[in-house]
C-alpha positions as CSV (number, residue, x, y, z in Angstrom):
1,M,38.3,-0.6,20.4
2,G,37.5,-3.8,18.5
3,I,36.9,-4.2,14.8
4,W,33.2,-4.9,15.4
5,S,32.9,-1.5,17.3
6,Y,34.4,0.2,14.3
7,S,31.8,-1.5,12.1
8,K,29.0,-0.2,14.2
9,I,30.3,3.3,13.9
10,C,30.7,3.0,10.1
11,L,27.1,1.7,9.7
12,V,25.6,4.9,11.3
13,Q,23.0,6.7,9.2
14,S,24.4,9.1,6.5
15,G,22.3,11.9,8.0
16,L,24.3,11.6,11.2
17,L,27.5,11.5,9.1
18,R,26.5,14.8,7.5
19,D,25.7,16.4,10.9
20,V,29.0,15.3,12.3
21,V,31.0,16.4,9.3
22,V,29.3,19.8,9.4
23,H,30.0,20.0,13.1
24,Y,33.7,19.3,12.4
25,K,33.8,22.0,9.7
26,K,32.2,24.6,12.0
27,C,34.4,23.8,14.9
28,L,37.5,23.5,12.8
29,L,38.4,20.4,14.8
30,R,39.9,18.5,11.9
31,L,43.1,18.3,9.9
32,Y,41.9,19.5,6.5
33,Y,44.1,18.7,3.5
34,S,43.4,21.0,0.5
35,A,42.5,19.9,-2.9
36,S,45.8,21.0,-4.2
37,S,47.6,18.9,-1.7
38,A,45.5,15.9,-2.6
39,L,46.6,16.4,-6.2
40,L,50.3,16.7,-5.2
41,L,50.0,13.4,-3.3
42,E,48.2,11.8,-6.2
43,D,50.1,12.8,-9.4
44,H,48.8,9.9,-11.5
45,V,45.1,10.4,-10.8
46,F,44.5,12.9,-13.6
47,D,46.8,11.2,-16.0
48,C,44.7,8.2,-16.5
49,S,42.1,8.7,-19.3
50,P,39.6,5.9,-19.5
51,E,38.4,5.2,-23.0
52,V,35.0,6.5,-24.1
53,V,32.3,3.9,-23.5
54,S,29.5,3.6,-25.9
55,V,26.0,4.0,-24.5
56,N,22.4,3.3,-25.4
57,N,20.7,6.7,-25.3
58,E,17.4,5.2,-24.1
59,V,18.2,5.0,-20.3
60,E,15.9,2.9,-18.2
61,E,14.5,4.0,-14.9
62,L,17.1,3.7,-12.2
63,Q,16.2,0.7,-10.0
64,V,17.9,0.7,-6.6
65,P,18.4,-2.9,-5.6
66,G,17.2,-4.0,-2.2
67,K,20.5,-5.7,-1.3
68,R,23.5,-4.0,-2.7
69,F,26.5,-5.4,-0.8
70,E,27.8,-8.6,0.6
71,F,30.4,-8.0,3.2
72,C,33.5,-10.1,3.6
73,G,34.0,-11.9,7.0
74,N,37.0,-9.7,7.9
75,P,36.1,-6.1,7.1
76,W,39.6,-4.5,7.5
77,L,38.6,-1.4,5.5
78,I,36.3,-0.3,8.3
79,P,39.0,1.2,10.5
80,L,40.3,3.2,7.5
81,V,36.8,4.6,7.0
82,V,36.6,5.6,10.6
83,R,40.0,7.3,10.5
84,V,39.1,9.3,7.4
85,F,35.7,10.2,9.0
86,K,37.4,11.5,12.1
87,S,40.2,13.5,10.5
88,L,39.2,14.1,6.8
89,N,42.9,13.4,6.1
90,W,43.7,12.8,2.5
91,D,46.9,10.8,3.3
92,I,44.8,8.3,5.2
93,A,42.3,7.9,2.4
94,R,45.2,7.1,0.0
95,E,46.7,4.4,2.1
96,I,45.1,1.8,-0.2
97,R,44.0,2.1,-3.8
98,F,40.6,0.9,-4.9
99,N,42.0,-1.8,-7.2
100,M,44.2,-3.2,-4.4
101,A,41.3,-3.1,-1.9
102,V,39.2,-5.2,-4.3
103,K,42.0,-7.8,-4.6
104,M,42.3,-8.0,-0.8
105,Y,38.7,-7.6,0.4
106,G,36.5,-8.1,-2.5
107,F,34.5,-5.7,-4.7
108,D,31.3,-5.3,-2.5
109,H,33.1,-4.5,0.7
110,S,35.6,-2.2,-1.1
111,M,32.9,-0.3,-2.9
112,Y,30.9,0.0,0.3
113,A,33.9,1.5,2.2
114,F,35.0,3.8,-0.6
115,R,31.4,5.0,-1.1
116,I,31.3,6.2,2.5
117,I,34.7,7.9,2.1
118,I,33.6,9.6,-1.1
119,H,30.4,10.8,0.6
120,I,32.4,12.1,3.5
121,F,34.7,14.2,1.3
122,A,31.8,15.4,-0.9
123,M,29.7,16.6,2.0
124,A,32.8,18.3,3.5
125,G,33.2,20.3,0.3
126,M,36.5,18.4,-0.6
127,Q,35.5,17.9,-4.2
128,M,39.0,17.3,-5.6
129,E,39.5,14.4,-3.1
130,A,36.2,12.9,-4.0
131,H,37.1,13.4,-7.7
132,A,40.4,11.5,-7.2
133,L,38.7,8.6,-5.5
134,L,35.9,8.4,-8.1
135,R,38.6,8.5,-10.8
136,D,40.2,5.5,-9.3
137,I,37.0,3.6,-9.3
138,V,36.3,4.6,-12.9
139,C,39.7,3.4,-13.9
140,Y,39.1,0.1,-12.2
141,Y,35.8,-0.3,-14.1
142,R,37.6,0.3,-17.3
143,E,40.3,-2.2,-16.6
144,V,37.9,-5.0,-15.7
145,K,35.5,-4.0,-18.5
146,T,32.6,-3.6,-16.2
147,D,29.5,-1.7,-17.4
148,M,30.1,1.9,-16.3
149,F,26.4,2.6,-16.0
150,E,26.1,0.3,-13.0
151,L,28.3,2.6,-11.0
152,L,25.4,4.9,-10.2
153,L,23.7,2.1,-8.2
154,Y,26.6,1.7,-5.9
155,L,27.2,5.3,-5.2
156,L,23.7,6.1,-4.0
157,D,23.6,6.9,-0.2
158,S,20.4,4.9,0.3
159,P,17.1,4.3,-1.5
160,E,15.2,6.4,1.1
161,H,17.7,9.3,1.2
162,V,19.0,9.7,-2.4
163,H,19.2,13.5,-2.0
164,R,22.3,12.9,0.1
165,S,24.1,11.7,-3.0
166,A,23.7,15.0,-4.9
167,D,27.3,16.2,-4.2
168,V,28.7,12.8,-5.3
169,F,26.7,12.9,-8.5
170,N,28.0,16.4,-9.3
171,V,31.6,15.2,-8.9
172,L,30.9,12.1,-10.9
173,I,29.6,14.2,-13.8
174,K,32.9,16.1,-13.8
175,V,34.9,12.8,-13.6
176,F,33.2,11.4,-16.7
177,A,33.3,14.7,-18.6
178,S,37.0,15.3,-18.0
179,N,37.9,11.9,-19.3
180,S,35.9,12.1,-22.5
181,M,33.3,9.6,-21.2
182,L,30.6,12.0,-22.2
183,E,27.7,9.5,-22.6
184,N,28.3,8.4,-19.1
185,G,28.3,12.0,-17.9
186,I,24.9,12.6,-19.6
187,D,23.6,9.3,-18.1
188,V,24.4,10.6,-14.6
189,F,22.6,13.9,-15.4
190,V,19.5,12.0,-16.6
191,Q,19.4,9.4,-13.8
192,A,19.9,12.1,-11.1
193,K,16.9,13.9,-12.4
194,K,14.8,10.7,-12.5
195,I,15.4,10.1,-8.8
196,G,14.6,13.7,-7.9
197,L,18.1,15.2,-7.8
198,E,19.1,18.3,-9.8
199,P,22.8,18.5,-10.6
200,N,24.3,21.9,-9.9
201,I,24.9,24.4,-12.7
202,M,28.7,24.2,-12.4
203,S,28.7,20.4,-13.1
204,C,26.3,20.9,-16.0
205,N,28.3,23.7,-17.5
206,F,31.5,21.6,-17.3
207,L,29.7,18.7,-19.0
208,L,28.3,21.1,-21.7
209,K,31.8,22.6,-22.3
210,C,33.3,19.2,-22.8
211,L,30.6,18.2,-25.2
212,V,31.2,21.4,-27.2
213,E,34.9,20.7,-27.3
214,A,34.2,17.2,-28.6
215,N,31.9,18.6,-31.2
216,R,29.0,16.4,-30.0
217,G,26.3,18.7,-31.3
218,E,23.4,16.3,-30.8
219,F,24.1,16.1,-27.1
220,V,25.0,19.8,-26.7
221,R,21.6,20.9,-28.0
222,S,19.6,18.3,-26.0
223,L,21.4,19.0,-22.7
224,F,21.0,22.7,-23.1
225,E,17.3,22.4,-23.9
226,D,16.9,20.0,-20.9
227,M,18.5,22.6,-18.6
228,K,16.2,25.3,-19.9
229,N,13.1,23.2,-19.5
230,S,13.8,21.4,-16.1
231,G,16.9,22.9,-14.6
232,P,19.3,23.8,-13.5
233,S,18.6,27.1,-15.1
234,P,21.3,28.2,-17.5
235,N,23.4,31.1,-16.4
236,V,25.6,33.5,-18.4
237,Y,28.4,31.0,-18.6
238,T,26.1,28.4,-20.0
239,Y,25.0,30.8,-22.7
240,T,28.6,31.7,-23.4
241,I,29.5,28.0,-23.9
242,M,26.6,27.7,-26.4
243,M,27.7,30.9,-28.1
244,S,31.1,29.3,-28.6
245,F,29.5,26.2,-30.0
246,Y,27.5,28.1,-32.6
247,C,30.2,30.7,-33.5
248,N,33.5,28.9,-33.6
249,G,32.8,26.5,-36.4
250,Y,35.5,24.0,-35.6
251,C,35.6,20.3,-36.6
252,G,34.0,21.0,-40.0
253,R,30.9,22.5,-38.5
254,D,29.7,25.8,-40.0
255,V,29.1,28.9,-38.0
256,D,25.4,29.3,-37.2
257,V,24.8,33.0,-36.8
258,G,21.0,32.5,-36.6
259,Q,21.3,30.3,-33.5
260,A,23.8,32.8,-32.0
261,N,21.2,35.6,-32.5
262,N,18.6,33.4,-30.8
263,L,20.9,33.0,-27.8
264,L,21.3,36.7,-27.3
265,E,17.5,37.1,-27.6
266,D,16.9,34.4,-25.0
267,M,19.4,36.1,-22.6
268,E,17.6,39.4,-23.0
269,S,14.2,37.9,-22.5
270,G,15.4,36.0,-19.5
271,G,17.0,39.0,-17.9
272,K,20.5,37.7,-18.2
273,N,23.2,40.2,-19.2
274,P,25.8,38.8,-21.6
275,S,29.4,39.0,-20.5
276,V,32.2,40.5,-22.5
277,V,33.2,37.0,-23.4
278,T,29.7,36.3,-24.8
279,Y,29.9,39.4,-26.9
280,S,33.4,38.8,-28.2
281,T,32.5,35.2,-29.1
282,Y,29.4,36.4,-31.0
283,I,31.4,39.1,-32.9
284,G,34.1,36.5,-33.8
285,G,31.4,34.3,-35.3
286,L,30.0,37.2,-37.4
287,C,33.5,37.9,-38.7
288,R,34.2,34.2,-39.5
289,V,31.2,34.1,-41.9
290,G,32.4,37.4,-43.5
291,C,29.9,39.7,-41.9
292,V,32.6,42.1,-40.7
293,E,30.5,45.2,-41.4
294,L,27.6,43.7,-39.4
295,A,30.0,42.9,-36.5
296,L,31.2,46.5,-36.6
297,D,27.7,47.9,-36.4
298,F,26.9,45.6,-33.5
299,I,30.0,46.7,-31.5
300,R,29.0,50.3,-32.1
301,K,25.6,49.7,-30.6
302,L,27.3,48.0,-27.6
303,C,29.5,51.0,-27.2
304,F,26.5,53.4,-27.4
305,R,24.6,51.3,-24.7
306,N,27.7,51.1,-22.4
307,Q,27.8,47.4,-22.7
308,P,31.0,45.5,-21.7
309,I,33.4,45.3,-24.6
310,N,37.2,44.8,-24.8
311,S,40.1,44.6,-27.2
312,F,39.1,41.0,-28.1
313,C,35.9,42.3,-29.6
314,Y,37.7,44.8,-31.8
315,N,40.5,42.5,-32.6
316,A,38.1,40.1,-34.2
317,I,36.8,42.8,-36.5
318,I,40.4,44.0,-37.3
319,Y,41.3,40.5,-38.2
320,G,38.1,40.1,-40.3
321,F,39.0,43.2,-42.5
322,C,42.6,42.0,-42.9
323,Q,41.4,38.6,-44.0
324,K,39.3,40.3,-46.7
325,G,42.4,42.2,-47.9
326,E,41.2,45.5,-46.5
327,P,43.9,46.6,-43.9
328,Y,43.1,50.3,-44.2
329,E,39.5,49.5,-43.1
330,A,41.0,47.6,-40.2
331,L,43.1,50.6,-39.4
332,K,40.0,52.7,-39.1
333,V,38.6,50.2,-36.6
334,L,41.8,50.6,-34.6
335,E,41.3,54.4,-34.4
336,E,37.6,53.9,-33.5
337,M,38.6,51.5,-30.8
338,K,40.8,54.2,-29.2
339,H,38.0,56.8,-29.3
340,C,35.7,54.3,-27.5
341,G,38.2,54.2,-24.6
342,I,39.6,50.7,-25.4
343,S,43.3,50.5,-25.6
344,P,44.7,48.4,-28.5
345,D,47.0,45.7,-27.3
346,V,50.0,43.9,-29.0
347,H,47.6,41.5,-30.7
348,S,45.7,44.4,-32.3
349,Y,48.8,45.9,-33.8
350,S,50.2,42.4,-34.8
351,I,47.0,41.6,-36.8
352,L,47.3,45.0,-38.6
353,I,51.0,44.7,-39.4
354,D,50.4,41.2,-40.7
355,G,47.5,42.4,-42.9
356,F,49.5,45.3,-44.4
357,C,52.6,43.1,-45.0
358,K,50.5,40.5,-46.8
359,E,49.2,43.2,-49.1
360,G,52.8,44.2,-49.8
361,D,52.7,47.5,-47.8
362,C,55.7,46.8,-45.5
363,E,56.3,50.5,-45.0
364,K,53.0,50.8,-43.2
365,G,53.9,47.8,-41.2
366,I,57.1,49.4,-40.1
367,N,55.2,52.6,-39.2
368,L,52.8,50.7,-37.0
369,I,55.8,49.1,-35.2
370,D,57.2,52.5,-34.6
371,E,53.8,53.6,-33.2
372,M,53.8,50.6,-30.8
373,I,57.2,51.5,-29.5
374,L,56.1,55.2,-29.1
375,N,53.2,54.0,-27.0
376,D,55.5,52.0,-24.7
377,M,54.2,48.8,-26.3
378,R,56.8,46.1,-27.0
379,P,56.2,44.3,-30.3
380,S,56.4,40.6,-30.0
381,L,58.7,38.4,-32.1
382,V,55.5,37.2,-33.9
383,T,54.9,40.9,-34.9
384,Y,58.3,41.2,-36.4
385,T,58.0,37.8,-38.1
386,S,55.0,39.1,-40.0
387,L,57.2,42.0,-41.2
388,F,60.0,39.6,-42.1
389,H,57.6,37.7,-44.2
390,G,56.3,40.8,-46.0
391,L,59.8,42.0,-46.7
392,C,60.9,38.6,-48.0
393,E,57.9,38.4,-50.3
394,S,58.8,41.8,-51.7
395,G,62.3,40.6,-52.5
396,L,63.9,42.4,-49.6
397,A,65.3,39.4,-47.7
398,D,68.5,41.4,-47.0
399,V,66.6,44.2,-45.3
400,S,64.7,41.6,-43.3
401,L,67.9,39.9,-42.2
402,N,69.4,43.2,-41.0
403,L,66.3,43.9,-38.9
404,F,66.4,40.4,-37.6
405,R,70.0,40.9,-36.5
406,N,69.2,44.1,-34.7
407,L,66.6,42.5,-32.6
408,A,69.2,40.6,-30.6
409,D,70.5,43.9,-29.3
410,D,67.0,44.6,-28.0
411,G,66.8,41.4,-26.0
412,Y,64.8,39.3,-28.4
413,E,65.6,35.6,-28.7
414,Y,65.6,34.2,-32.2
415,D,63.0,31.5,-32.7
416,L,62.3,28.8,-35.3
417,A,59.5,30.7,-37.0
418,A,61.6,33.8,-37.7
419,Y,64.5,31.7,-39.1
420,N,62.2,29.7,-41.3
421,V,60.6,32.8,-42.8
422,L,64.0,34.3,-43.6
423,L,65.3,31.1,-45.0
424,K,62.3,30.8,-47.3
425,G,62.9,34.4,-48.4
426,F,66.5,33.8,-49.5
427,C,65.4,30.5,-51.3
428,L,62.8,32.4,-53.2
429,Q,65.4,34.9,-54.3
430,G,67.7,32.1,-55.4
431,D,70.3,33.3,-52.8
432,M,71.2,29.8,-51.6
433,D,74.5,30.9,-50.0
434,S,72.7,33.3,-47.6
435,A,70.0,30.6,-47.0
436,M,72.7,28.1,-46.1
437,E,74.3,30.6,-43.7
438,L,71.0,30.9,-41.9
439,F,70.6,27.1,-42.0
440,E,74.0,26.6,-40.3
441,E,73.2,29.4,-37.8
442,M,70.0,27.7,-36.8
443,F,71.9,24.5,-35.9
444,S,74.4,26.5,-33.9
445,N,71.5,28.0,-31.9
446,S,70.1,24.5,-31.3
447,L,67.1,25.1,-33.6
448,I,66.2,22.3,-36.1
449,P,64.7,23.6,-39.3
450,T,61.2,22.3,-40.2
451,A,60.6,19.8,-43.0
452,N,59.3,22.8,-45.1
453,S,62.6,24.6,-44.7
454,F,64.6,21.5,-45.6
455,N,62.3,21.1,-48.6
456,R,62.9,24.7,-49.8
457,L,66.6,24.3,-49.6
458,I,66.6,21.0,-51.4
459,H,64.3,22.3,-54.1
460,G,66.5,25.4,-54.5
461,F,69.6,23.4,-55.1
462,C,67.8,21.0,-57.4
463,K,66.5,23.9,-59.4
464,M,70.1,25.2,-59.8
465,G,71.3,21.8,-60.9
466,L,73.3,21.3,-57.7
467,L,72.0,17.7,-56.9
468,D,75.0,16.9,-54.7
469,K,74.1,19.8,-52.4
470,A,70.5,18.7,-52.3
471,L,71.4,15.1,-51.4
472,E,73.8,16.3,-48.7
473,L,70.9,18.3,-47.1
474,F,68.6,15.3,-47.4
475,K,71.1,13.3,-45.4
476,I,71.3,16.0,-42.7
477,M,67.5,16.0,-42.7
478,L,67.4,12.3,-41.9
479,Q,70.2,12.6,-39.3
480,S,68.4,15.4,-37.5
481,G,65.2,13.3,-37.1
482,V,63.1,15.5,-39.4
483,S,60.8,13.2,-41.4
484,P,60.8,13.8,-45.2
485,N,57.4,14.0,-46.9
486,I,56.2,13.3,-50.4
487,F,57.3,16.7,-51.6
488,T,60.9,16.0,-50.5
489,C,61.1,12.7,-52.3
490,N,59.4,14.0,-55.4
491,V,61.9,16.9,-55.6
492,I,64.9,14.6,-55.2
493,A,63.5,12.1,-57.7
494,D,63.0,14.9,-60.2
495,G,66.5,16.2,-59.5
496,Y,67.9,12.7,-60.3
497,C,65.9,12.6,-63.5
498,K,67.1,16.1,-64.7
499,A,70.7,15.0,-63.9
500,G,70.2,11.9,-66.0
501,H,70.4,9.5,-63.0
502,L,67.3,7.5,-63.9
503,E,68.4,4.4,-62.0
504,E,68.9,6.4,-58.8
505,A,65.5,8.0,-59.3
506,L,63.8,4.6,-59.6
507,K,65.7,3.3,-56.5
508,L,64.5,6.3,-54.5
509,I,60.9,5.8,-55.6
510,N,60.9,2.1,-54.8
511,G,62.4,2.9,-51.3
512,M,60.1,5.7,-50.3
513,H,58.0,3.2,-48.2
514,E,61.0,3.1,-45.8
515,F,60.1,6.6,-44.7
516,G,56.4,5.8,-44.5
517,I,55.8,7.6,-47.8
518,F,54.1,6.3,-50.9
519,P,54.5,7.6,-54.4
520,N,51.8,9.8,-55.8
521,S,50.9,10.6,-59.4
522,Y,53.5,13.5,-59.5
523,T,56.3,11.2,-58.4
524,Y,56.4,9.4,-61.7
525,N,56.0,12.5,-63.9
526,G,59.6,13.5,-64.0
527,I,61.0,10.1,-64.6
528,M,58.5,9.4,-67.4
529,K,59.3,12.7,-69.1
530,R,63.0,12.1,-68.9
531,L,62.7,8.5,-70.2
532,C,60.7,9.8,-73.1
533,M,63.1,12.7,-73.8
534,Q,66.0,10.2,-73.9
535,S,64.0,8.0,-76.3
536,Y,63.5,5.3,-73.7
537,S,59.7,5.2,-74.0
538,G,59.8,1.5,-73.8
539,K,61.2,1.7,-70.2
540,A,58.5,4.2,-69.4
541,W,55.9,1.7,-70.6
542,E,57.3,-0.8,-68.1
543,L,56.4,1.5,-65.2
544,L,52.7,1.5,-66.0
545,P,51.8,-1.9,-64.3
546,Q,53.3,-0.9,-61.0
547,M,51.5,2.5,-61.2
548,I,48.2,0.7,-61.9
549,K,48.9,-1.5,-58.9
550,K,49.4,1.5,-56.7
551,N,46.3,3.2,-58.2
552,I,48.3,6.3,-59.1
553,L,48.2,6.0,-62.9
554,H,46.7,9.2,-64.3
555,N,45.9,10.3,-67.8
556,V,48.7,12.8,-67.5
557,H,51.2,9.9,-67.5
558,C,49.5,8.3,-70.5
559,N,49.7,11.6,-72.3
560,I,53.4,11.9,-71.6
561,L,54.0,8.4,-72.9
562,M,51.8,8.8,-75.9
563,N,53.6,12.0,-76.8
564,G,57.0,10.2,-76.3
565,F,55.9,7.5,-78.8
566,A,54.7,10.1,-81.2
567,E,58.0,12.0,-81.1
568,Q,59.9,8.8,-81.7
569,S,57.8,8.0,-84.7
570,K,56.1,5.0,-83.1
571,P,52.5,5.8,-83.9
572,K,51.3,2.2,-83.5
573,K,52.6,2.2,-79.9
574,A,50.9,5.5,-79.2
575,L,47.5,4.3,-80.6
576,M,47.8,1.0,-78.6
577,L,48.3,3.0,-75.4
578,Y,45.3,5.2,-76.3
579,A,43.2,2.0,-76.7
580,R,44.4,0.9,-73.2
581,M,43.5,4.3,-71.8
582,L,39.9,3.8,-73.1
583,K,39.8,0.3,-71.7
584,L,40.9,1.5,-68.2
585,G,38.3,4.2,-68.2
586,F,40.5,7.2,-68.4
587,T,38.9,10.5,-69.4
588,R,40.1,11.8,-72.8
589,T,41.4,15.4,-72.5
590,T,42.1,18.1,-74.9
591,I,45.8,17.2,-74.6
592,T,45.1,13.6,-75.4
593,H,43.2,14.6,-78.6
594,T,46.0,17.0,-79.6
595,I,48.7,14.3,-79.3
596,L,46.6,12.0,-81.5
597,I,46.0,14.8,-84.0
598,N,49.8,15.4,-84.2
599,I,50.3,11.7,-84.9
600,F,47.9,11.8,-87.9
601,N,49.4,15.1,-89.0
602,Q,52.9,13.5,-89.2
603,R,51.4,10.8,-91.5
604,C,49.5,13.4,-93.5
605,K,46.2,11.7,-92.6
606,M,44.2,14.9,-92.3
607,Y,40.8,13.3,-92.6
608,E,41.5,11.3,-89.4
609,A,43.1,14.3,-87.7
610,Y,40.3,16.7,-88.5
611,S,37.7,14.0,-87.4
612,L,39.4,13.8,-84.0
613,F,39.3,17.6,-83.7
614,K,35.6,17.7,-84.4
615,D,35.0,14.7,-82.1
616,M,36.8,16.5,-79.3
617,I,34.4,19.5,-79.6
618,A,31.4,17.2,-79.9
619,K,32.4,15.5,-76.6
620,G,32.3,18.9,-74.8
621,L,36.1,19.4,-74.7
622,I,37.2,22.9,-75.3
623,P,40.0,23.3,-77.9
624,D,42.9,25.6,-77.0
625,T,45.5,27.5,-79.0
626,I,47.7,24.4,-79.2
627,S,45.0,22.1,-80.5
628,Y,43.9,24.7,-83.2
629,T,47.6,25.2,-84.2
630,S,48.1,21.4,-84.5
631,V,45.2,21.0,-87.0
632,I,46.2,24.2,-88.9
633,A,49.8,22.9,-89.1
634,G,48.5,19.6,-90.5
635,F,46.5,21.3,-93.3
636,C,49.4,23.6,-94.1
637,R,51.7,20.6,-94.4
638,V,49.3,19.1,-97.1
639,R,49.0,22.6,-98.6
640,D,45.2,22.8,-98.0
641,M,45.4,26.5,-97.1
642,K,41.7,27.0,-97.5
643,K,41.0,24.7,-94.6
644,A,43.9,26.1,-92.6
645,W,42.7,29.7,-93.1
646,A,39.1,28.7,-92.2
647,L,40.4,27.2,-88.9
648,Y,42.5,30.3,-88.3
649,T,39.5,32.7,-88.7
650,E,37.4,30.3,-86.5
651,M,40.1,30.5,-83.9
652,L,40.1,34.3,-83.8
653,R,36.3,34.3,-83.7
654,R,36.3,32.1,-80.6
655,G,38.7,34.5,-78.9
656,Y,41.8,32.3,-79.0
657,S,45.1,34.1,-79.5
658,P,47.4,32.6,-82.2
659,N,51.0,32.2,-81.1
660,V,54.3,32.4,-83.2
661,V,53.9,28.7,-84.2
662,T,50.4,29.3,-85.5
663,Y,51.6,32.2,-87.7
664,T,54.7,30.4,-88.8
665,C,52.8,27.4,-90.0
666,L,50.4,29.6,-92.0
667,I,53.3,31.7,-93.4
668,D,55.2,28.6,-94.5
669,G,52.1,27.2,-96.1
670,F,51.4,30.3,-98.2
671,C,55.1,30.7,-99.1
672,H,55.0,27.2,-100.6
673,L,52.1,28.3,-102.8
674,H,54.0,31.5,-103.7
675,R,51.3,33.6,-101.9
676,M,53.8,36.1,-100.4
677,D,51.0,38.6,-100.2
678,M,49.2,36.4,-97.6
679,A,52.5,35.7,-95.9
680,N,53.3,39.5,-95.5
681,L,49.7,40.1,-94.3
682,L,50.3,37.6,-91.5
683,I,53.6,39.2,-90.7
684,D,51.8,42.6,-90.3
685,E,49.2,40.8,-88.1
686,M,52.0,39.5,-85.9
687,K,53.4,43.0,-85.4
688,R,49.9,44.3,-84.5
689,R,49.6,41.6,-81.9
690,E,53.2,42.2,-80.7
691,I,54.2,38.6,-81.5
692,N,57.8,38.5,-82.6
693,P,58.9,36.2,-85.5
694,D,61.5,33.6,-84.6
695,V,64.2,31.9,-86.6
696,V,61.7,29.4,-88.1
697,T,59.4,32.2,-89.3
698,Y,62.2,34.1,-91.0
699,T,63.5,30.8,-92.6
700,A,60.0,30.2,-94.1
701,L,60.0,33.7,-95.6
702,I,63.5,33.5,-96.9
703,S,62.7,30.2,-98.5
704,G,59.6,31.7,-100.1
705,Y,61.4,34.6,-101.6
706,K,64.3,32.3,-102.7
707,R,61.8,30.1,-104.6
708,L,60.4,33.2,-106.4
709,G,64.0,34.2,-107.3
710,D,63.9,37.4,-105.2
711,I,67.4,36.8,-103.7
712,D,67.7,40.5,-102.6
713,R,64.6,40.3,-100.5
714,A,65.8,37.0,-99.0
715,H,69.1,38.6,-98.0
716,E,67.3,41.6,-96.5
717,L,65.2,39.3,-94.3
718,F,68.3,37.4,-93.3
719,A,70.0,40.7,-92.3
720,E,66.9,41.8,-90.5
721,M,66.8,38.6,-88.5
722,K,70.4,39.0,-87.4
723,S,69.8,42.7,-86.5
724,K,67.0,41.6,-84.1
725,G,69.3,39.3,-82.3
726,I,67.9,36.1,-83.7
727,V,70.8,33.7,-84.4
728,P,70.4,31.9,-87.8
729,D,70.5,28.1,-87.7
730,D,71.6,25.6,-90.3
731,A,68.2,25.6,-91.8
732,A,68.3,29.4,-92.3
733,Y,71.6,29.3,-94.0
734,S,70.5,26.4,-96.2
735,A,67.3,28.4,-97.2
736,L,69.6,31.3,-98.2
737,G,71.8,28.9,-100.1
738,E,74.9,29.6,-98.0
739,D,77.1,27.3,-96.0
740,N,77.1,27.9,-92.3
741,G,80.6,26.5,-91.9
742,T,82.3,27.7,-88.8
743,T,80.8,31.1,-88.8
744,T,80.4,32.7,-85.4
745,Y,77.3,34.8,-84.8
746,N,77.2,38.0,-82.9
């Protein structure tokens, strides 16, 4: 048979094609390759994901051009079409890819031939084969950056018999939807309706599901309303998809219980019975917004009406009560679940065990595990991990580890989550030796700890002052391919600072970008505190420009540096920094004002100090115990006890609790004025408030009585101080008039 004869056969009307295909199907006179075999032969087809194409929502009327194809002079694809037509063989259809056909025979001829093949497969019910071919064409359109909306014109069977393209349009909707080209999928739906075609409910449901998963709320609602108004009529699965949309609340969208209620009412009025999935989704939505009691009432009504419910419905309520911190209410739901004939599953018990363990009731968690085993239900490792977490939080990491070891005898395989929980438990208890044993065991079992586990170990060693151990772990972390985060670097930088290695800390901070990490405001806290503690406030000052450049300078850093200048008796530097803070627009805090008050206190400028205190209150800042104590201390220093006492009574009236420093300042002030009666009154007040005097308090009293010449009372207080376990310092001995010498204190 010549090529021209093949051409004549291929140009036969589509109606005849349909009749012949149906005849072949009925007589089973074809070699039919299943959809699964098509996929096996075409592995790459569903791996290619064309990018989402933007679309104008205002779709024009579909205009079918009069002349759609210009054929090449040598139509070598026609024999391929005929062979596919005769055999419906997927292998033959894949002899040439669409992009190669375009290169060899031109776009028009290739599209014409592939359109016929796609229609053949679609009419034969071979949707996966049609899907794969359409996917090839869509990928080609993406590669050559052709308008995807023009594809509909080429896929129509004919202007007079557009209904024959219904099956192809249904497949095309799925192709677009499965590749996140949702606007194109919607366009197929709209254009199909404009030319009198109604997509089937399965294609529409698939498109709707993909829109929900992409959180395209504007399209979800409009598509659903269009289906309700003009078809295809939504079925139970459609309503369930919409129920998931309103009840799951993902991607930052709130759960809309009102719309979920409307869906149930629509189903009831439309005579559609919700499925168990519909009900469980609705119940889950109620629990997510905290309406757990309402969800429980709803499930009781369902049970009374013999409606379909399962363990998922009850599990959502059990989880809801546990999230509210009410595991015993959740336990009641479990018992009610049993009475309704629904058997709890492993998930039901796991939720409960996790709930009890989070509330610290690990004993109840163990009892529930025993109940599971008694009912021939094997707890999962996730179930046990919840118990491990609860035991570790209760300080029983050793008990948790013993249970963990016993699981191996029962056939459980250790996993990363269980190891990480135990490792965290030992780190919290400060048992770094046991934590390191687990760490090494994880590696021997080919399990790499997570970044959080590395961080806990590094933090634990830094806290104990074992910087070398922490740095060794940091090296292992990098060698294992676990990326450090900002917490890792901040902990190590802080460890360097506490060990006095300031240069190493700065080197780490400046090299953090190599790990793709950038310093935050906390990163510089430790180094600035350490520089100020070591009287290197000038070096801390030099860090400010780079912090400003990185936009991480915070008023906390300025306060640290201001306080450093104040403690080093550099008030001018502190005030200059304060002026810079105001210029940079930093908010003045209570701490800022307190530091400034202390600066003026040290210089006995109480007018300025008290003015700042009043200014702080006038600006709406709330003074605290420290700020009150600072002003009181200043007035005590200048012996203005009237003002100091007035502030003390104001402090009590406002509900602030004085601390030992507050009382000591007042006692010292009154002792200098020989008002031992007031000093003793304050001592009695301290006893009532259960505030213990410290060595400075006793020194002030001893000095007061020494000035009055009451040496015996001074010695009594000195002995009392030692009897309470307070070790006298040089100032206490000096107040008593004795030389400390080389005396050793018990």
